[in-house]
C-alpha positions as semicolon CSV with decimal commas, in nm:
position;residue;x (nm);y (nm);z (nm)
1;M;16,795;-0,547;15,876
2;P;16,545;-0,387;16,113
3;K;16,403;-0,042;16,054
4;C;16,380;0,254;16,292
5;T;16,032;0,295;16,437
6;I;16,059;0,682;16,427
7;C;16,224;0,757;16,088
8;S;16,186;0,423;15,905
9;S;16,549;0,413;15,801
10;K;16,746;0,086;15,818
11;I;16,940;0,037;16,135
12;Q;17,298;-0,071;16,092
13;E;17,420;-0,380;16,263
14;V;17,763;-0,426;16,415
15;F;17,954;-0,741;16,508
16;L;17,739;-1,043;16,601
17;E;17,417;-0,877;16,470
18;K;17,391;-0,621;16,748
19;L;17,204;-0,302;16,660
20;K;17,374;0,034;16,631
21;G;17,102;0,207;16,827
22;T;16,869;0,112;17,107
23;I;16,551;-0,081;17,189
24;V;16,269;0,093;17,378
25;R;15,959;-0,049;17,549
26;K;15,647;0,143;17,633
27;P;15,546;0,115;18,004
28;G;15,311;-0,180;18,054
29;S;15,379;-0,326;17,712
30;S;15,602;-0,610;17,610
31;K;15,650;-0,492;17,253
32;Q;15,994;-0,373;17,159
33;Y;16,062;-0,072;16,932
34;Q;16,398;-0,033;16,758
35;V;16,542;0,318;16,735
36;C;16,838;0,416;16,517
37;F;17,143;0,595;16,647
38;E;17,058;0,923;16,479
39;C;16,713;0,941;16,640
40;Q;16,867;0,840;16,972
41;K;17,104;1,139;16,943
42;K;16,817;1,378;16,856
43;F;16,589;1,262;17,144
44;K;16,804;1,224;17,452
45;T;16,560;1,077;17,709
46;K;16,342;0,762;17,701
47;E;16,029;0,972;17,751
48;E;16,106;1,173;17,435
49;L;16,164;0,851;17,241
50;I;15,835;0,699;17,352
51;E;15,652;1,023;17,273
52;K;15,785;1,019;16,913
53;I;15,682;0,653;16,870
54;K;15,314;0,725;16,928
């Protein structure tokens, strides 16, 4: 199970190993960051999520 990049909690998976959350990329980077559903609810925009990852 993958972990959230922001809060380090385990991300739940739903049917066919899809994440219950989102995947974010920083501009100009190919690295993917997994974010859990709870952090996604706290930080509404992509810019807020990227800021918390740094």
